[in-house]
N, C-alpha and C positions, 0 to 999 in steps of 0.2 A: 377595515378600520385597524391599521397596523398598530396604532397606539393602545388598542384594547386587546392585543394578542395575549398579554400576560393574564388578563381576566379569563379569556377562553381556556388557557392552559390551567389556571387555577381551578376552574370549574370541572375540568376533566380529571384533575388530580383528586379533587374532593369526591367525585363520583366513584373513582377507583377505591378510595378509602372506605366509603360507605358500602360499596359492594363487597368489601372484604378482600380485594385483591392484595392489599397490604394489611396485615393484622396489626393490632396495637403492639407497640414496642419493637416493631420491625423497622429496619433502616430503609429510607427511600433510596432510589438510584441517585448517584452523585450528580452534581451540577453538569459535569461534562457529558454524562450519559443522557441526561434530560435535554441538553443542547442538541445532541445528535438525534434523539428520538423525535423532538418537535421541530427540528431544523430551524432553530432561532438563535438569538444571541444570549450570551451568559447574563446580561443585564435583565433581559426579559424573564429568564428562568428565576433569577434572584427576586424579582418583583413578585412572581407567582408564589415563591416559597415564603417570602415575607408575609404575604396575605394569608397563607395557610397558617403561619405561626400566630399572627394577630387574631385569627378567628378560632384558635384553640384546636387545630387539626394536627399540628406537628410541634415538636420541641427541637429547636436547632441547638446543637452542641458544638462549640468551637473545636475544630480539629477532628471531629468525629463524624459529622454529617447531621442529617435531619431524621428524627424518629417519629413514627406515627403514634399519636395519643389515642386513648379510648374516647372517641367523639361522643359516645352516648352519655358520658359523664361531664361534658362541658357545654351545657346548654346556654349558659349566660356568661358574658364577660365579667372579669373582676378588675375594678379600677385601681386597686392597690392593696398592698399587704403592710399594715402598720401595727405595732404593738400598742397596748393600752398606755404604757409609759410615754410613748411618742405622742399619742393623742392628748393625754393629760397635760403634757408640757406645752403643747400648742394652745390648749384651752386656757391655761393660766389660772386654773382653779386649784384649790387645795384637794389633794386626793390621797387615798390610802388603800393598800391592797391587804386584804385579810385572808390568809390561807385557812380554808375550812376543812379541806380533806387533802391528804397527800399520802399515796400508797402505790405499791407496785402489785398489780393484779393480773390474773390470767384472763385472757380474752374470752368474754362470753359470746353468745351468738350475735348479739347486737354489735359488739366491737369487731367481730370477724367480718360482719357485713360492711360496717362503716370504714374500717381500716384495711380490709382485705387481708386480715390476719387469720391465723389458725388457732385452735383452742389450746395449743401448746405454747403460743407466744405470750410474752410478758409485756404488759402495757403500763406506762406511768399514768396514773389518774391524779389530776390536780383540779381541785375545785376552789375557786377564789371569788370572794365578794369584793366589788369595787365600790368604795365610799367616796363620794364627791360632795364637797361642802357639807359634810356631816350626815349625808344620807346614803345608805347602801342601795344603789339603784341598778347595778349590773352584777350578774352572776355568770362567771366564766367557767365552763367545764372543759378542760383540756385533756386529750388522751394522746400520748406520744408512744410510738412503737420503740421498744427498748433496743431493737436491732439497730436503729439509727441514733438513739439517744441512750447510750450505755450507762451514763451517770447523771443523777439529778438529785438536788437537795431541797429541803423546805426553804432554806434561806435564799436559794436561787429563785424559787417561786415567789418569794416576797418582793423581789425586784423584777427585772425583765428577763423572761426566759429566752426570748429571741436574741437579746444581746449576748447571753451565755452561749446559745447554739451557734451563732454566727462568729463571735469573736474567740470563744474558748474552744468549741468543738470544730469550728471551721466549716459548718454546714452551709451549703449554698441553697437557700430557700428561694424558689423560683416563681411559682404560680399557684393559684387556688381556684376552686369553684365555691361560690357562695349561694346559699339558699335562704330566703327570708320569709318567715311566716309569723302569723299571730296565733298563739296557742293559749289554751286554758292554763291557769296557774297550777303548779305542782306543790305537794307538801314541802318539797325542798325549797322552792321559791319563797313560800310563806315563812319558812324557818329562817332563811339567810338574808332576805331582802326587806327593806322598808317599802311596803307596797300600797299604803293608804287603803282606799276602798276598791282598788282595781281588781278585776277578775280575770284579766288576760295579760299576756306578756308578749313582747316582740322577741322572736328567736332568730338569730343569725347562725346558720350552720356553715362551717368552713371545712373544706377538704384541702389540705395543704400539701404541696408536692415540692420535692427537691429538684435540682437542676437536671438530674438524670431521669426525671419523671416518676420517681418513687413516692408513693403516698406514705407520709410519715406521721401526719397529725390530723386528728379530727377534733373539732371544737364546737361547742354550743355556747354562744354568747347571748345571755338572756337579759333584755333590757325593759325597765319599767316604761309603760306606754307614754307617759307625759314627758319623758326625758330622752326619747329617741327621735332622731331625724336622719333620714337617709339622704346623703348628698352624693351625686355622681357627676361625671363629666362625659359628654358625648360629642363626637365630631361627625359632621355629614361629609360624605365623599371620601375618595381614596387619595 
């Protein structure tokens, strides 16, 4: 089945990554090297590499090649990365961002785990309540590694942090891993949100990476149950 050769090559490459033949952040052999190794066409190799990229095994960097990602951290695909400002504009509802906490903190054990930081690293902590149509229904807790975001202000946090990161700092935000769960309310949720009689909250955890596969942001976006709906897009076939 010649037309499926790229799938066979893709599966062999995945096996090598999972076995640890190529460690995370190492560069894959070049397209030319893979063409020679598998005795096939450049088009077939490119199809296999594109599939690796789509499924979160590698990050393709223009002019530099393909680099192995930590596959253990990419169990689920992410359909998109959008800011609250972008979502609110599409909804067409009246919305307000209220900055509840803004400070530069040393990474504790939890942040070291979530951001891959050390205890000497400084982290921007931003806690914002999102008010839509007069109700505070979302609590966003953002943590940015100061190594990648050297400067941040409360005024920036009142607007769109992503707009500032991309337009002013020139960061290339590339991909993310998302985890969704339903958790019990915390005292912080009860203090900052309008929760009615709900006892649980939907939590979307985001691990956000730059174009060079650097993890620079960890976020918890906490949504009131009755105001949350998850919408995704899926396509069958290759």
